[in-house]
N, C-alpha and C positions, 0 to 999 in steps of 0.2 A: 192508279198503277197502272200504266196498259198491261194489254189481254194477255199478249203476248210475252209480257216478261211471267206469267203464273205458270207456261207453256212448258215442261221440262224440257223437253225439244228442241225448244227456241234458244231458250239462256248457252242450252248444251251450243246450239248448236254458232251462233255468234258466239262463242267464247273459243269455239276451234278455227274459227272466221276472222278472227278480229284481231286479237296476237298474232297470229303469223303473218295477218296482214301488214296490222301494224313493227313490226322488225322489219318484214322488209321493205315497206315505203322507208323509212326509219336509216334503215343498217346497208340496203343493199350495196350502196356503194362507199359504202364507210374502212376507210384503208386501215388497219390499225397497225402504228408502230411498232415494229419487234427490234430496234435497236441495233447489234448486232446478230442476232438473232431471228432463224426461218421457223415462226410460230404459227399453228391454224388455228382456229376461232375458238375449239375448247380447250387448248391451253390457257388462251386470252381470258377464259371465261373461267377458267377454275383461279388465273391470281386477282382478275377481280372475284371472285369472291369468297378467297381467304383475305382481302382487302376488307372487304363489309362486311365478312362473318368475324376480325377479330381471332387468330387461330385458332379453328375451326380445330375439328376431326377432321377422317378422314367423311365418315356416315354422313358428314351434316355437309360438306361441299357434295357429296352424293347425289346428297336430301334434295338441294337447291339446284344442282343442275338437272338433275331427273336422269340421271346416269343408276347403274352398277358399279357396286363395290369391283367387280372383275377387269370392267373396261376403264373407268378412273387409274385406276394404280399403277398402268405404266404411260398415259396422260401424267401422275405426281410424277410418277421417279423419273421422265424427261426434264420434269423440269427444275427440280432438283439436282441430275446433272451439268444441266445449264445453270447455277447455283444460285436462281429467281425464286428458290422455295426449300427450307429444312426442315427434317422434322423432327423434333423433340419432342416429349415423356413429359403426357397429363403429370399435372401436381398432385391432381384429386385421382387420377386411378388409371393407372400403371401400364392397365393392360390400354387404356387408347393413346395415341397420338397425334400431337396437335399438328398444324401447318403453319406455317411462318412465311412470311416474302422477307426473306434477304434486301438489304439497300438496296442491289441491282435491281430486286421485283422491283419493291414498293418505286424506286424509281421511274420506273417503264408502266405501272400500272397510275399514276396519277399522268402519266404523259397522256396514256389512252386517256383519258379521264377528260382531262381538259383537251382535247382533239372531237370528241364524241362532243364534250358541250356545243363546242364551237359549228364541229359537225349541225347534228339537231338547229344554232340557233340558222345557222345559212340556211338551213327546209325551210323553216316558219318566217321568211322575208316576206316572199310573196302571200302571208296571210294578214290578215284584217287588223287589227290590233286585237279586234273586242275575238276574235279566233286565238288569234294566240294565248289571248287571259283566260279562255273558256276548254285551251288546251290545256294549259301549266295546271290548272282546274283541277280537270278531267286525273289527266294524272294521281296530279298530289290524293283525288279523293278513292281514285282505284288504289293507292297502295296503304292508302292507310284502313281501306276497308277488306282488301285483301290479307293482311297483315293479323286481323279478326279472324280468320278461317281459319 
């Protein structure tokens, strides 16, 4: 193992600089599809989290978006007003409200996932085949390991 990996400051510096750099390099020129709505990036991210977490409650969405509940509530309220998300009582705990995508919300998420997939493929065109394979493997490894943290 490289010596810099044992230095906590170096690990933090790499994590704090790599992830924002990755998001910028890959998505700075990505334009999400909002359909008939004027959605911002936070609203799009909330829709994605709700889609992937399958009927999460607010606290779980806050966790995944690294936001306080008070900051996320107006975002979710706006998505409900646009009829992209709906709230429902959690059958196991009536104190919790689950969030679900409406058909319109699900359609919008699927359109954006497709567009993001095409965007990433386009970004990777200039990479050599072995670089694309390493990139894909690194993403999968990072995802798998992150889930264990």
